N, C-alpha and C positions, 0 to 999 in steps of 0.2 A: 504494499499499499504506499503510496506517496505520501510524504509529510505534508501537513498544512502549508500554505504559501507563507504564512506569518513565521514559520520556523524555518525557512530556508536560509542558508548562509548568504549574507551579503558581501562579507569579506572575511577571508580566513588566510592567515599567514603565521609564520614562525618568527617570534620576536625575542628580544632579551628581557627577562624580568628577573632582577637581582642578579644579573650576571649569568643566568641559565636561559638556554634557548628553549623557548615554550610555545606550544601552540596556542593561538588567540583567535577566536572567532566572534564576528558580530553578526547576529541574526536579524532577520528582517522585522521581527517583533521587538527589536530593540534590547535584546539580551546579550550581554558581552559576557563570553564565557572562556576560561583558560584552565589549565592545570598546573598547580603549583603545590607538589606533594599531595594535594587532594583537589577535587574539582571545586573551582570558584566561579562566582558569577556576579555580575552587576546588572541591575535593571535600569537602563539609562533613563526612561522616562520618569521612574519612581524614585531613583537614588542619586543620579548623576547631575552634579551641578554645572560643570563646564569643562572645556578641554583647553590646555595651554602647551604651547611649544617651548621646550627648555633645551636649546641646542639640538643635539640629535635625538633627545628623548621627548616623550609626549606624557604629560601629566593629566590624568583624569581625576578631578576633585569630586568627591561623593559624601553624602551623609547617609549612614547605614545604621540599622538597628543595632545597638550596643549589646542587646541580650541574645543575638542570633549568631554571634560569631563574626569573623571579619571576612566579608566578601563571600558568604556562603549563600547557597541557593535559596534559603528561607529567609534571607535578610529583608528588612523592611516590614517586619510582622507585627508591629504596633508597639514597640517599646521607645524609650529615649533614644535619640540619635545622637551618633558621634561622628566627628569628622575623619575620613580615611581617603588615602589617595592611591590610585593604581598608576605606577611609574613604569612604562615599558619603552624599549628602543627597537624601533624597526631596523632590519638588517641592510636597508638601502634608503636612499633619499627619495626615490619613487615611491617606495612603500610608506615612508612617512608622510608624504603629500596625500597619498590615498587614504590612509587611515584618517588624518585630519579631516579630509573633504567628507568621507562618509559619516564620521561621527558628528561633525557639525551640521550636516544635512539633515541628519535624523533629529538632532536637537531643534534645529530651526522649524522643522516639520511640526513640532509639537505646539507651536503657538504661544510660547511662553512671553510673559511681559518682558520688555527691554527698557523701559524708562518708567520710573516709579516716583511720585511725590510722596515724601515720608514726613509725618507728624511725630515729634517726640515731645511728651509732656514731662518736663523736668521736674515737676512739682508733685506729681501723683504718687500714691502709695508711700513706699520707703524712700522716694526721690532718688531711685537707682536707674531710671529709664535712660537717662544720658549714657552712663556707664554701660548699660545692657546693650544700646545701640552700637557703641564704639567696640566693645569687646566681643559681642556675639552676633549682632544683626548685620552690621556693615560687612564683615569679613566674609560671610555667607553670600550675600549678595554680590560681592566683588567677585568671588570665585565663580559665580554664575554669569558674570558679565552684565549684570543690570546696572544702569545708570540711575543714580539716586539724586533727587533734589531735596534737601534737608530744611525742614523749619521747625524750630523749637518753639513751643507755644510760651507766651509771655504772661497771659492772663486768661481768666475764664472767658470763653466765647471767642478767643483769638482765632482758633481753627475755622469756627463758623464764618468768621468774617473774611478769611483767606479764602475759603472755598467759594464764597459768593462772587468773587470777582476774578478768580484764577483763570488762565487759559488751559482749559481741560484737554485741548486737542494735542498738547505737548506730551501727554502721559498716557500710559496704558492702565493706570490704577492709582489709588491713594492708600497708604498704609498708615495705620495708627500704632505707634509703639507707645503703649499707655495702658491704663485700665479701660473700662467701657466708655467713659465720659467723652473723650475725644472723638470716638466713632459717632456717637449721638450728636455732637456738634456739627460733624461732617455731613451726616445725613439731613440735618436741619438746614445747613447752609446750601446743599445741593437743591432741596426742594423749595428754597426761597429765591433761587435764580429765575430770570425770565425764560431761560431754556431748560427749565426743571425736567421736562419730559425726556430729553436726551441726557441731561447731567446726571440724573439719578441712575442711569444705566452704567455709570463708571463703576467698574469692579472695586470693591473696598476690602482691604486686608487688615487683620488684627493680630498683633504680637503682644503676649501678656507682659505688662510691665507696670501694673498698677495694684490698688487694693482689690477692686472688683475686676475680675477677668471673666466675666459670665459668658461672653459671646466666644472667646477663644476657647474656653473650656467645653462649651457646647459643640463647636465645630469639631474640635479633635476628638472629644469623647465620642461623637457620632461614629467614628470609624475605630474606636478602641485605642487611640493614641493618647499619651499623656500630655497634659497642658504644659509644655516646654517651649521655650524660644525657638529652639532649633526646628522642632516639628512645625511650628507655626510658620516660620520663615520659609521652609521647604515647601509647605502647601501653597504659599504665594508664588513662589518661584515656578512651581509646576503649572499654574495658570488655570487650574479647574475652578469653575464657577458654580454657585447655586444661588436660587432666588431667596429673598427674605422679605416677609411681611413687614409692613410699617403701619403703625397705628397712629391715628390722628386724634389728639385730645383736644376737644373743643370747649371753648367757654366764651359765648358771644362772638366777638370778632377776633379773639385771641386764640392761638392754636400752638401745639407743640407736637412735634413728630417723635414717636418713641419706637425703639426697636427691641427693648429688653423687658421692662416691667413697669408696673405702677403699683404702689402700695398706700394703703391707709389703715391706721390702728397700729398693732403691736409691732409689725414689721418695719413700717415707716418710722415709729418712735425709735425702735433700737437702732436703725440705721442712721437716723439724723442726730438724735439727742446723744448718742455715744460719742459724738465728735469731741464733747467736752473731756473725754478721756483719751484722746488721740495719741497722747504720750505713751500710752500702754501698747501701741501697735494693734495688730489684728486682734489681740486678746480683749481689746475694749468691747467688741461686740458680744462675746461670751460673758464677759463680766457684767455689762449693762443688761443683757437678756435676763439674767437672774434677778437683777433689781427689779425690772419691769414685771416679771412674774410674780415676785413676792408682792409688789404693790400693783397688782393687775388692774388695768383700765378697761372699760367697756365703752363703746361710743354709740349713741343713737344715730339714726339715719336709715336710709334704705337704698337698695340697689335695684336696677332694672336692666333687663338683658334679653336679647334674641338667642335662644339656645341652638347650638349646633344640632343637627340630626341625631337622635338618640339620646339627647339630654333634655327632652321636654318635661320630664317629670320633676325638675328642680324648680322651686318657687310656686308662686301662684298667678294666675292670668291677669294681665293688665293691659292698658293701652298706652301708646307712645303720645306724649304731650309736646308737640312742636312749639319752640319758643318759650320753654318754661322759665324757672327762676335763674336763668344765666345772667352773668354780669360781665362787663367789659374788663379790660386788663388793669383798670385802676381799682384796687379793692376799696377805696374810699367812696366810690360812686355805685351804690347798689341799685342800679337801674336796670330793669329787664331789658334784655336785647334779644332779638329773634336769632335763633341758631343759624349760623351762616352755612352755605353750601361748600363743598370742597372746592379749593382754589386750583387744584391740579386735576387733570383728567384721570379719574380712578373709576372704580365700578359705580355704576348708576344705582345708588342704594336709596330706595324709597322706605324710609324708616317707619312711616305711618302704617304701611301695609304688612309689616312683619308681626310675627306672633311673639308678643312681648310678655315676659314673666317678671315677677318682682319678689324680693325677700326683704323683709323689715328687720331693723336692729332690735336689741343692741347687739353690736359685733365686737368681738375681740380683734379681729383682723380681716381685711379684704385685700386680696393680692392677685394681680393679674399678671400673667407671663406670656412672653412671645417665643422664648426658646427654653430648653430644659434647665439650664444652670444659671443661678443668679450671681453666682461666685464660684470660686474653685472648690469649695466645701459645701455649697448649698444646691442641691438638686431639687428646686422649687417645684418644678412642674415636670415630672417623668414623662408624660405623654405628649409634651409640646412638640411641635413640628416647625421648621423654619418658614414653610410657605403653605400652610393648609388654609390660610384665610380666616383662622379663628384665634381668639384669646383663650388661654388656659385660665381658668378661675378658680382660685383657692380660698374658700370662706371658712372662717372659724368663729363660732358664737360662743355660749357659755361653756367653759371647760375647767374641770377641777385642776388646781395648780400643779399637783404631782403628775397628773395626766399631760398637762401642757408641758412641763419640764421634760417628760419622757418623749413627747412628741417632737420637741425641738431637736433632741439628740438624734432623731431619725432624718433630719434634713439633709445630711450628707449622702443619704441612699435613696431618697425619695419616698421612703416608708411612711412618712407622716400623712400622705394623702389616703391611706388606708385606715386612718383613725375614724372611729364613729363621731368624733367630734369635728370632723373635717368634711365640707362639701367640695368636690373637685369635679368641674364640668367645663365644657367648652362653649363659647358664645361668639356670635358674629358682631354684635354691637353691645354697648354697655353704658349705662348711665349711673353715675355715683352721685348720691346726695349725702354728703357728710353732715354729721350733726355733733352736738356737744357730748361730753363725757357723761355717761348715765349716773355716775356718783357725784359729779360736780358740774352742773349746767353752766356754770360761768366759764369753764374752760373747754376749749376745742382742740382739734388734733392738727396733724400735718399730712399732706398728700405729697408724695414723693414718686417721681418717674425717672428711671434711668440715672439715679443719684442726683437729680436736679429737684429742689424743693419747688413744687409748683404753687403750694398754697400753704399758709399757716393760719389757723384760726385764732381767735382771741385767747389770751392765756396760754398759748403754745409756746414751745421753746423758741426763743428768738422772734417772737411774734412781731416785734417792732421792724423787723426788716422787710423791705419790699419784695414782693414775689410777683411771678408773672401772672398769676390768677388768684381770684378771690377763693376763699374757702366757702364755696357754694357748689351748685350742680355742675358736674363735668360730664361731657358726653365723649365716648370713645367709639371710633369705627375703624375698621381693618381694611387696608388695601393689599390684596394678596400678591405676593412676589414682586412688590414694587421696586426694592433695591436688590443689588447684586453683590455678593460676598465672593472672595477668593476662598476655596474650600479644599480640604484634603482629599475629597473624593474625586 
């Protein structure tokens, strides 16, 4: 039987590897195979970064699975990646030219990005992003021959401002070396451009270098890879792409585009109020979570939603009220304003004709998620998909404190959604009407989206600070697959 065309040799020759004459073969499917005491191989598409001439030798730079041995057939199997080189010397000048030609032709055929604009947030997380870029990110891109344009962000919303005016035609993608915050700024900037409909198609890459690395974790975990810098950079270099849902959070004329999550109640309080303990590092979240459970708050209010198919049993029937108690961007002017239509061309959603359901408070927590992971240790929505057109909703009402403490310990596995105290479902559209604390009506809460405080109610932490929206009705709709991510798949 003939071998499949993809497995036919493209080039086979005897070369010098470590001073020993060794057979080396490049197959049509991009596998490079040789024998050096044992059978070795590299998958060009999956592992090879680039090819360089060094005098009579050829150096092939690669990132391979550290746990699968050096250049073995099963490399690239889902572990942390390490840098390895294959250096060989063809036995003639003509052979060297032919090897370079065939290898570079194959790499060029993969459609990899050649020019990338890179944002580095030097202030995020443990403030190591600049060092991570210099020590880990740039060397890998250099080996792959990718030309980088670097921009360190200087202040909040700097990336958004840059993206709104930059010439996107010069680049094959935008990369964020940071936590999730810079990615969110970039998406908001792209969607506020006049040419948003083409701008939002720009592929976006994420390299984990912040406190919250939920998007990078979600992408890499989807293929069983660890959330490591090298794995993330390689997935960008390879150039594979996937669609990403974008949620629009509306309040009157004000809008915010979200790609990760929205929280109100316990999760938002822990995320935002724990900032006062930032000197503790990431331990501040666990420390403050215990405080909040001991002194548990519940919030009055209600949620309304359009359930995804199969989730119609949650809540009670209700109707959509167009132009409800929404306010404009100035929290001091509580004047009702009609809900605006989408400013960019998305799905034509007629909210009034949908089957709305409602759940009334008090609530311990309301959490909406777009991807599975909210951070490297928080699998908030285990069933979330990148582009299914739905929000994953995690609701918690009254819950004994010991059960709540146990439930939070299961966040790292997603086991919390199986608790009888948690309601977990998918929704196409969502309306949040946040209220005051049940135990103290003079104090209200915080609405947090993608790390951005959208609204602070009266008596809430830092309630004197101006926010994008008022602590009032918020409407969320989902545009399926609107944005594009570089993906390891």
